[in-house]
C-alpha positions in Angstrom: -8.3 7.2 -17.3 -11.5 7.3 -15.3 -10.7 5.7 -12.3 -10.1 7.8 -9.0 -7.3 7.9 -6.6 -5.7 10.5 -4.4 -3.5 13.1 -6.0 0.2 13.0 -5.5 3.1 13.8 -7.9 6.6 12.4 -7.2 9.6 13.3 -9.6 13.1 11.9 -9.6 15.8 12.8 -11.9 13.9 15.7 -13.2 14.4 19.4 -12.8 10.8 20.5 -12.7 7.3 19.2 -11.7 4.8 19.1 -14.1 0.9 19.3 -13.6 -0.3 15.7 -13.7 -3.8 14.4 -13.7 -5.2 13.5 -10.3 -5.1 9.7 -10.8 -1.4 9.6 -11.6 1.8 9.9 -9.9 4.9 9.7 -11.8 8.6 9.1 -11.1 10.8 10.3 -14.2 14.1 8.7 -15.1 16.2 8.6 -18.2 15.3 5.1 -19.6 13.5 3.4 -22.4 11.6 1.1 -19.9 8.3 2.7 -19.0 6.7 0.9 -16.0 3.2 1.5 -14.8 2.0 0.3 -11.3 -1.4 -0.4 -10.6 -1.8 -0.6 -6.7 -5.1 -1.9 -5.3 -4.2 -0.5 -1.8 -2.6 2.8 -0.9 1.2 2.7 -1.4 1.6 3.3 2.3 0.3 -0.3 2.9 3.2 -2.5 4.0 3.2 -4.9 1.1 2.7 -2.1 -1.6 5.3 0.1 0.1 8.0 -2.4 -0.4 7.3 -2.6 -4.1 6.6 1.1 -4.4 10.0 2.0 -2.7 11.9 -0.5 -4.9 10.3 1.0 -8.0 11.3 4.6 -6.9 14.9 3.3 -6.3 15.1 1.8 -9.6 13.8 5.0 -11.2 16.4 7.0 -9.3 19.2 4.7 -10.6 17.9 5.3 -14.2 16.7 1.8 -14.8 13.0 2.7 -15.3 10.5 5.4 -15.7 7.8 4.7 -13.1 4.2 5.9 -13.1 1.5 4.6 -10.8 -2.0 4.7 -9.5 -3.2 3.5 -6.0 -6.4 2.6 -4.4 -7.6 1.2 -7.6 -10.9 -0.9 -6.8 -11.3 -4.2 -8.4 -14.1 -2.9 -10.7 -11.7 -0.4 -12.2 -8.5 -2.5 -12.2 -8.8 -4.0 -15.8 -9.6 -0.6 -17.1 -6.6 0.9 -15.4 -4.3 -1.9 -16.9 -5.8 -1.3 -20.3 -5.2 2.4 -20.3 -1.6 2.1 -19.2 -1.0 -0.3 -22.0 -2.6 2.0 -24.5 -0.5 4.8 -23.0 2.8 3.0 -24.0 3.9 1.3 -20.8 6.4 -1.4 -21.6 5.8 -3.2 -18.3 2.7 -3.1 -16.2 3.0 -4.1 -12.6 -0.1 -5.2 -10.5 -1.8 -7.5 -8.0 -4.3 -9.8 -9.6 -5.4 -11.6 -6.6 -9.0 -10.2 -6.8 -9.1 -9.9 -10.6 -7.2 -13.0 -11.7 -9.2 -13.8 -14.8 -9.7 -10.3 -15.8 -6.0 -9.3 -15.5 -5.0 -12.4 -17.7 -7.6 -11.3 -20.4 -6.0 -7.8 -20.5 -2.6 -9.3 -20.9 -3.9 -11.4 -23.8 -5.2 -8.3 -25.6 -1.7 -6.7 -25.4 0.8 -9.3 -26.3 3.6 -6.6 -26.8 3.3 -5.4 -23.3 4.9 -7.2 -20.5 2.8 -7.7 -17.2 4.1 -8.8 -13.8 1.4 -9.6 -11.4 1.4 -10.7 -7.8 -0.8 -13.7 -8.3 -1.7 -17.2 -6.7 -1.7 -18.7 -10.1 1.0 -19.5 -12.6 2.4 -17.4 -15.6 0.5 -17.4 -18.8 1.7 -16.9 -22.5 4.8 -15.0 -23.2 3.9 -11.7 -21.6 2.1 -12.6 -18.3 4.7 -13.2 -15.5 3.8 -13.8 -11.8 5.5 -13.3 -8.4 4.7 -14.3 -4.9 5.7 -12.8 -1.5 8.5 -14.9 -0.1 10.0 -13.4 3.2 9.0 -16.7 4.7 12.7 -17.4 5.2 13.0 -14.4 7.4 9.9 -15.2 9.3 11.2 -18.6 10.1 14.3 -17.2 11.6 12.2 -14.6 13.6 10.3 -17.5 14.9 13.5 -19.2 16.1 14.3 -16.1 18.2 10.6 -15.8 19.4 10.5 -19.4 20.5 13.2 -18.8 23.1 11.4 -15.5 24.5 7.9 -16.4 25.3 6.9 -16.9 28.9 3.4 -18.4 28.1 4.4 -20.6 25.3 1.6 -19.2 23.1 2.1 -17.2 20.0 -0.3 -15.1 18.0 -0.4 -14.0 14.3 -2.6 -11.5 12.6 -3.0 -11.9 8.8 -5.1 -10.2 6.0 -6.8 -13.0 4.1 -5.9 -16.8 4.0 -4.3 -16.9 0.6 -1.3 -19.0 0.0 1.2 -16.0 0.2 -0.1 -15.1 3.7 -0.5 -18.7 4.9 3.1 -19.8 4.0 4.4 -16.8 5.9 2.6 -17.5 9.1 3.3 -21.2 8.8 7.1 -20.5 8.3 7.0 -18.5 11.5 5.3 -21.2 13.4 8.0 -23.7 11.9 10.8 -21.6 13.3 9.1 -21.4 16.7 8.7 -25.1 16.8 12.3 -25.7 16.0 13.4 -24.4 19.4 10.1 -24.7 21.3 8.4 -28.0 20.3 5.6 -27.5 22.9 4.5 -24.0 21.5 0.8 -23.1 21.0 -0.5 -20.9 18.4 -3.5 -18.5 17.8 -4.3 -16.9 14.5 -6.7 -14.5 13.1 -7.5 -13.0 9.6 -9.1 -9.7 9.4 -10.7 -9.7 5.9 -8.7 -6.7 4.7 -5.3 -5.7 3.5 -5.2 -2.3 5.3 -7.2 -2.0 8.4 -4.9 -1.2 11.4 -7.9 -0.9 13.7 -9.1 -4.4 13.0 -5.6 -5.7 13.2 -5.1 -4.1 16.6 -8.5 -5.6 17.8 -7.4 -9.1 16.6 -4.0 -8.7 18.3 -5.8 -7.8 21.6 -8.0 -10.8 21.4 -5.0 -13.1 21.1 -3.1 -11.5 24.0 -6.3 -12.1 26.0 -6.1 -15.6 24.9 -2.6 -16.0 26.4 -0.2 -15.1 23.5 2.7 -12.8 24.5 4.5 -12.8 21.3 2.6 -11.8 18.0 3.6 -12.1 14.3 2.2 -9.1 12.6 1.5 -9.9 8.9 -0.9 -6.9 9.0 -0.1 -3.3 10.1 -1.9 -2.6 13.4 -0.8 -5.8 15.1 2.1 -4.0 17.0 -0.4 -1.3 18.1 -2.2 -4.1 20.2 1.0 -5.6 21.4 2.3 -2.1 22.6 -1.0 -1.4 24.3 -0.9 -4.7 26.3 3.0 -4.7 27.0 3.9 -7.8 24.9 6.4 -8.3 22.2 5.7 -8.4 18.4 7.5 -9.2 15.0 7.0 -7.0 11.9 6.6 -8.3 8.3 7.9 -6.7 5.1 9.0 -3.4 6.6 11.0 -2.4 9.6 8.7 -1.5 12.5 11.3 -1.1 15.2 11.5 2.7 15.0 7.8 3.1 15.2 7.4 0.6 18.0 10.6 0.7 20.1 10.5 -1.8 22.9 7.7 -3.8 21.3 8.8 -4.9 17.9 12.1 -6.8 18.4 12.5 -8.3 14.8 11.3 -7.9 11.3 11.0 -10.3 8.4 11.9 -7.8 5.6 10.9 -8.2 2.0 13.3 -6.7 -0.7 11.6 -6.4 -4.2 14.5 -4.8 -6.1 16.0 -8.1 -7.1 12.6 -9.0 -8.8 12.6 -5.7 -10.8 16.2 -6.0 -11.8 15.3 -9.6 -13.2 12.2 -8.7 -15.1 13.6 -5.4 -16.5 16.6 -7.3 -17.8 14.3 -9.7 -19.6 12.3 -6.9 -21.1 15.5 -5.2 -22.3 16.8 -8.4 -23.8 13.5 -9.1 -25.6 12.9 -12.3 -23.7 9.5 -13.7 -22.9 8.4 -12.6 -19.4 5.7 -15.3 -19.0 7.5 -17.0 -16.0 7.5 -17.1 -12.3 9.8 -14.5 -10.7 9.1 -15.6 -7.2 12.6 -17.0 -6.8 14.1 -13.5 -6.6 12.3 -12.9 -3.2 14.5 -15.6 -1.7 17.3 -15.0 0.6 20.0 -16.2 -1.7 19.1 -13.3 -4.1 18.8 -10.7 -1.3 15.0 -10.8 -1.7 14.3 -11.1 2.1 16.2 -10.6 5.3 15.8 -10.7 9.0 16.7 -7.6 11.1 16.4 -7.7 14.9 17.3 -5.7 18.1 20.1 -7.8 19.5 19.7 -6.2 23.0 16.1 -7.5 23.2 17.0 -11.1 22.1 18.4 -13.7 24.5 22.0 -14.2 23.6 21.5 -18.0 23.6 18.8 -17.7 20.8 21.2 -16.1 18.4 23.7 -18.8 17.5 21.2 -21.4 16.3 19.4 -18.7 14.4 22.5 -17.5 12.7 23.6 -21.0 11.7 20.3 -21.5 10.1 20.4 -18.3 8.2 23.7 -19.2 6.8 22.4 -22.5 5.7 19.4 -20.9 4.0 21.6 -18.3 2.2 23.9 -20.9 1.0 21.1 -23.4 -0.2 21.9 -25.9 2.3 18.5 -25.6 4.1 15.2 -24.7 2.5 12.5 -23.5 4.6 9.4 -25.6 3.9 6.6 -23.9 2.1 3.2 -24.7 3.6 0.5 -22.7 1.8 -2.5 -24.3 3.9 -4.6 -22.1 6.0 -3.0 -22.0 9.5 -5.1 -23.9 12.1 
């Protein structure tokens, strides 16, 4: 491979570390399913980190063998996919948002290889499966808590880009707020990057200056602005409470392992993977969950939220999906 990333080697289930090329990191496991991850962002990025951690856990459990590259530019992305396919990967994971047509063309050239891509489009053929990020149910529940906590009645949110997967998350948060606080007002900003904590902090501070006293942080860096100005924040995808004690009181967690289990089962069974795996991110599969600091949430906000959570988990209530750009 000729694309460049930072060097790191990770081994699980292996007795010794081998010298690997600079562009590759590998997690070894006793399995016939070789999975290659092509990460456009660093794996420390919140969204990628959830997928990466789930892949590592699956490798540690012996379900897959996992190798990956991170920080792969769009111009190098199709080449990376091709070279992993040529190298014998049975499943190639990726994020095709910036290279939708190119990624689908690669998959068409390797019909015996399974592809699973984060995508705003649908599946294609027998081997190009897609998934979307769906921790919107937890975001809705976080909004129900936040709606009872604001003193100004104005809520902010900081996102990366106004793509459907981001829009629906912010809109779900707003719906949850409105359920308990119908008069709520909202501010929103997109920073035009997936990983730029400084820009996210700047956007957060601007919203605080505009009256917001609770922020939904779809991007890393939002809580930095909240902490600096002494307001509350909600994290997305990962748990930010240890890093921002007293600032982040709730997190809309995304769990990717159910998605991995589902597509690996299909690969092992020889089934076509050209389908949408988004459903495995839903709460009924354990694909997302709300965690919150009980001591920082008003006691009277919890019962209604817990009742709604039970209804979501049982299927009695479906959080509406609004993929339009937040106003």
